C-alpha positions as CSV (number, residue, x, y, z in Angstrom):
1,X,0.0,0.0,0.0
2,X,2.8,2.4,0.9
3,X,4.7,1.6,-2.3
4,X,1.6,2.4,-4.3
5,X,1.2,5.8,-2.6
6,X,4.9,6.5,-3.1
7,X,4.6,5.7,-6.8
8,X,1.6,8.1,-7.1
9,X,3.6,10.9,-5.3
10,X,6.5,10.3,-7.6
11,X,4.3,10.3,-10.7
12,X,2.6,13.5,-9.6
13,X,6.0,15.1,-9.0
14,X,7.0,14.3,-12.6
15,X,3.8,15.6,-14.1
16,X,3.7,19.1,-15.7
17,X,1.2,21.1,-13.7
18,X,-1.0,21.7,-16.8
19,X,-1.1,18.1,-17.8
20,X,-2.5,14.9,-16.3
21,X,-0.4,11.8,-16.3
22,X,-2.5,10.0,-13.7
23,X,-5.5,9.9,-16.1
24,X,-3.5,8.0,-18.7
25,X,-3.8,10.8,-21.2
26,X,-1.1,13.2,-22.3
27,X,-3.4,16.1,-22.8
28,X,-3.8,19.1,-20.5
29,X,-6.1,19.1,-17.4
30,X,-9.1,21.3,-17.2
31,X,-7.1,24.0,-15.5
32,X,-4.4,23.7,-18.1
33,X,-6.9,24.0,-20.9
34,X,-8.2,27.2,-19.2
35,X,-4.7,28.7,-19.1
36,X,-4.3,27.8,-22.8
37,X,-7.6,29.4,-23.6
38,X,-6.5,32.5,-21.7
39,X,-3.4,32.7,-23.9
40,X,-5.5,32.2,-27.0
41,X,-8.1,34.9,-26.1
42,X,-5.4,37.5,-25.0
43,X,-3.4,36.8,-28.2
44,X,-6.4,37.1,-30.4
45,X,-7.3,40.4,-28.7
46,X,-3.8,41.7,-29.3
47,X,-4.1,40.9,-33.0
48,X,-7.6,42.4,-33.3
49,X,-6.6,45.6,-31.5
50,X,-3.2,46.2,-33.1
51,X,-3.1,44.4,-36.5
52,X,-6.5,43.8,-38.1
53,X,-8.8,45.5,-38.0
54,X,-7.1,47.7,-35.4
55,X,-8.7,49.8,-32.7
56,X,-8.8,52.8,-35.1
57,X,-11.4,51.0,-37.2
58,X,-14.0,51.2,-34.4
59,X,-16.1,54.2,-35.5
60,X,-17.2,55.4,-32.1
61,X,-13.7,55.4,-30.5
62,X,-11.7,58.6,-30.9
63,X,-7.9,59.0,-31.2
64,X,-7.7,60.1,-27.6
65,X,-8.1,56.4,-26.8
66,X,-4.4,55.7,-27.7
67,X,-3.0,55.8,-24.2
68,X,-5.8,53.5,-23.0
69,X,-4.9,51.0,-25.8
70,X,-1.3,51.1,-24.7
71,X,-2.2,50.2,-21.1
72,X,-4.6,47.5,-22.5
73,X,-1.8,46.0,-24.7
74,X,0.6,45.8,-21.7
75,X,-2.2,44.1,-19.7
76,X,-2.9,41.6,-22.4
77,X,0.8,40.7,-22.8
78,X,1.1,40.3,-19.0
79,X,-2.0,38.1,-19.1
80,X,-0.4,35.9,-21.8
81,X,2.8,35.7,-19.6
82,X,0.9,34.6,-16.5
83,X,-1.3,32.1,-18.3
84,X,1.8,30.4,-19.8
85,X,3.6,30.5,-16.4
86,X,0.5,28.9,-14.7
87,X,0.3,26.3,-17.4
88,X,3.9,25.3,-16.9
89,X,4.2,25.7,-13.1
90,X,0.8,26.3,-11.7
91,X,0.9,27.2,-8.0
92,X,-1.6,29.0,-5.8
93,X,0.7,31.9,-5.0
94,X,1.5,32.4,-8.7
95,X,-2.1,32.4,-9.6
96,X,-2.8,34.9,-6.8
97,X,0.0,37.2,-8.1
98,X,-1.5,37.0,-11.6
99,X,-5.0,37.8,-10.2
100,X,-3.6,40.9,-8.4
101,X,-1.8,42.1,-11.5
102,X,-4.9,41.5,-13.7
103,X,-7.1,43.4,-11.2
104,X,-4.6,46.3,-11.3
105,X,-4.6,46.4,-15.1
106,X,-8.4,46.3,-15.1
107,X,-8.6,49.3,-12.8
108,X,-6.0,51.1,-14.8
109,X,-7.6,50.6,-18.2
110,X,-11.2,51.2,-17.2
111,X,-10.2,54.2,-15.0
112,X,-8.3,55.7,-17.9
113,X,-11.4,55.1,-20.1
114,X,-13.5,57.0,-17.6
115,X,-10.9,59.8,-17.5
116,X,-10.5,60.4,-21.3
117,X,-13.9,59.0,-22.3
118,X,-12.9,58.5,-26.0
119,X,-16.3,57.7,-27.4
120,X,-18.3,59.7,-30.0
121,X,-21.9,59.4,-30.8
122,X,-22.9,58.9,-27.2
123,X,-25.5,61.5,-26.7
124,X,-26.4,62.7,-23.2
125,X,-28.9,59.9,-22.6
126,X,-26.3,57.2,-23.1
127,X,-23.2,59.0,-21.9
128,X,-24.3,58.9,-18.3
129,X,-25.2,55.2,-18.6
130,X,-21.8,54.3,-20.1
131,X,-19.9,56.3,-17.5
132,X,-21.9,54.6,-14.7
133,X,-21.2,51.1,-16.2
134,X,-17.5,51.9,-16.4
135,X,-17.6,53.1,-12.8
136,X,-19.2,49.8,-11.7
137,X,-16.4,47.9,-13.5
138,X,-13.8,50.0,-11.6
139,X,-15.6,49.1,-8.4
140,X,-15.6,45.5,-9.3
141,X,-11.9,45.7,-10.1
142,X,-11.2,47.2,-6.7
143,X,-13.2,44.4,-5.1
144,X,-11.3,41.8,-7.1
145,X,-8.0,43.4,-6.1
146,X,-8.8,43.1,-2.4
147,X,-10.0,39.5,-2.8
148,X,-6.9,38.6,-4.8
149,X,-4.5,40.3,-2.3
150,X,-6.0,38.3,0.5
151,X,-5.6,35.1,-1.5
152,X,-2.0,36.1,-2.2
153,X,-1.3,36.8,1.4
154,X,-2.8,33.4,2.4
155,X,-0.9,31.5,-0.3
156,X,2.4,33.1,0.7
157,X,1.7,32.4,4.4
158,X,1.1,28.7,3.5
159,X,4.1,28.5,1.1
160,X,7.2,26.6,2.0
161,X,10.3,26.6,-0.2
162,X,10.7,22.8,-0.5
């Protein structure tokens, strides 16, 4: 019985965090597939925003959105980085760090959108609604930041450098 448990521990130690050797398949686990999906979505967003059709093609967005797009691009690249890192070496503390950084970029991008408000065609009846919706997203980002910071603190408190 102990030999069987020891073999399972050794097998788990040799398994890449994003894959599942214990199931007999070489494919990624559900969490691993989620990280790969995150890489795909962020990469696609980078292409759509910067290459084709480009953010300038969106008719209701004005050129003052350029600084917002820059922060958004950095956030998307950081998202790709964290998703690849989590796929390769998923750990609770690394995931918590990624969540904190993601929440910070969410607050930065949406806060900047509220500040410059680079939208045309939004008459007074829709402008207030759009601003209110963006403010709610900033509030949700702050809430996510607090929750993620607590998770990071707990993960670091439980972490041991074995």
